[in-house]
C-alpha positions as CSV (number, residue, x, y, z in Angstrom):
1,M,-13.0,7.8,20.7
2,D,-14.3,10.4,18.2
3,L,-11.4,12.1,16.4
4,S,-13.8,13.0,13.4
5,S,-14.2,16.3,15.0
6,G,-10.9,17.5,14.6
7,G,-10.6,18.8,18.1
8,A,-7.8,18.5,20.5
9,P,-6.9,15.3,21.6
10,P,-8.0,14.1,25.0
11,P,-5.7,15.8,27.9
12,T,-4.3,12.3,28.8
13,W,-2.7,11.9,25.8
14,T,1.3,12.3,25.2
15,A,3.1,14.1,22.7
16,E,4.0,10.5,21.5
17,M,0.5,9.4,21.4
18,Q,-0.4,12.5,19.3
19,K,2.5,12.0,16.6
20,A,1.4,8.2,16.2
21,M,-1.8,9.2,15.6
22,E,-1.2,12.0,13.1
23,A,1.3,9.5,11.4
24,A,-1.3,6.6,11.4
25,F,-4.2,9.0,10.1
26,P,-3.2,11.8,7.5
27,R,-4.9,14.9,7.2
28,D,-6.4,14.2,3.8
29,V,-7.4,11.0,1.8
30,S,-5.3,11.6,-0.9
31,S,-2.2,11.2,1.6
32,L,-3.8,8.2,2.8
33,V,-4.1,6.8,-0.5
34,K,-0.5,7.4,-1.3
35,S,0.5,5.1,1.7
36,L,-1.8,2.5,0.5
37,V,-0.4,2.1,-3.1
38,P,3.1,0.6,-1.5
39,M,1.3,-1.0,1.1
40,M,-0.6,-3.3,-1.8
41,G,2.7,-3.4,-3.4
42,S,3.9,-5.4,-0.4
43,Q,1.2,-7.4,-0.4
44,A,1.6,-8.5,-4.0
45,W,5.1,-9.4,-3.6
46,I,4.5,-11.3,-0.7
47,F,1.5,-13.2,-2.3
48,M,3.9,-13.6,-5.6
49,G,6.1,-15.5,-3.4
50,K,9.0,-13.0,-4.0
51,V,9.6,-12.3,-0.4
52,V,9.1,-14.0,2.7
53,N,5.5,-13.8,4.2
54,P,6.3,-12.3,7.6
55,L,3.2,-14.1,9.2
56,Q,3.9,-17.6,8.1
57,G,8.0,-17.0,8.0
58,K,8.2,-18.7,4.9
59,V,7.5,-18.0,1.1
60,T,4.2,-18.7,-0.1
61,R,2.5,-18.0,-3.5
62,D,-1.3,-16.9,-3.7
63,L,-1.4,-15.7,-7.2
64,E,-5.4,-14.8,-7.1
65,Q,-4.6,-12.7,-3.9
66,A,-1.5,-11.1,-5.8
67,R,-3.6,-10.4,-9.0
68,L,-5.8,-8.3,-6.6
69,A,-3.1,-6.5,-5.0
70,V,-1.5,-5.7,-7.9
71,D,-5.0,-4.4,-9.4
72,V,-6.0,-2.4,-6.4
73,A,-2.5,-0.8,-6.5
74,G,-3.1,0.3,-10.0
75,A,-6.7,1.5,-9.6
76,L,-5.4,3.4,-6.2
77,L,-2.8,5.0,-8.5
78,E,-5.2,6.3,-11.0
79,K,-7.1,7.6,-8.5
80,V,-4.4,9.6,-6.7
81,D,-2.7,10.6,-9.8
82,P,-4.0,14.1,-10.0
83,F,-2.7,14.6,-6.0
84,L,0.7,13.5,-7.2
85,S,4.0,15.3,-7.9
86,D,5.8,14.6,-11.0
87,E,8.5,12.7,-8.8
88,E,5.8,10.8,-7.1
89,R,3.9,10.1,-10.1
90,T,7.1,8.6,-11.6
91,Q,8.0,6.5,-8.7
92,M,4.5,5.3,-8.2
93,R,4.0,4.2,-11.9
94,Q,7.3,2.7,-11.7
95,V,6.3,0.5,-8.4
96,V,2.9,-0.5,-10.5
97,S,4.4,-1.3,-13.6
98,E,7.3,-3.5,-12.0
99,L,4.3,-5.3,-9.7
100,R,2.5,-6.0,-13.1
101,M,5.6,-7.4,-15.2
102,N,6.5,-9.4,-11.8
103,F,2.8,-10.9,-11.7
104,M,2.9,-12.2,-15.2
105,E,6.6,-14.0,-14.7
106,A,5.0,-15.4,-11.6
107,S,2.0,-16.4,-13.7
108,R,3.8,-18.0,-16.3
109,E,6.0,-20.0,-13.5
110,A,3.1,-21.3,-12.0
111,G,1.8,-22.6,-15.6
112,G,-0.9,-19.9,-15.8
């Protein structure tokens, strides 16, 4: 189904389906990127072994994947920064800073 035209949804869609689509696909790229920063943060916490991996039901550690998630969160923050309110900027910078500090700690614990 092509939703790129921006037109009305198909007539068989319910209001709930439309609401779900609007939540899943923000109207602008900056909103999407804003949601990706915390998503990468969640992945970083999982791969640092700081929280249970919900797919495996146990704590796992993959520092290569954790580093990638932290780096991507930082890069996304840099790109979306001009579109953030002061409050959003402060919160997201704090999240990325905490991820970086915890990654360094996890690396030391692993002997790296």
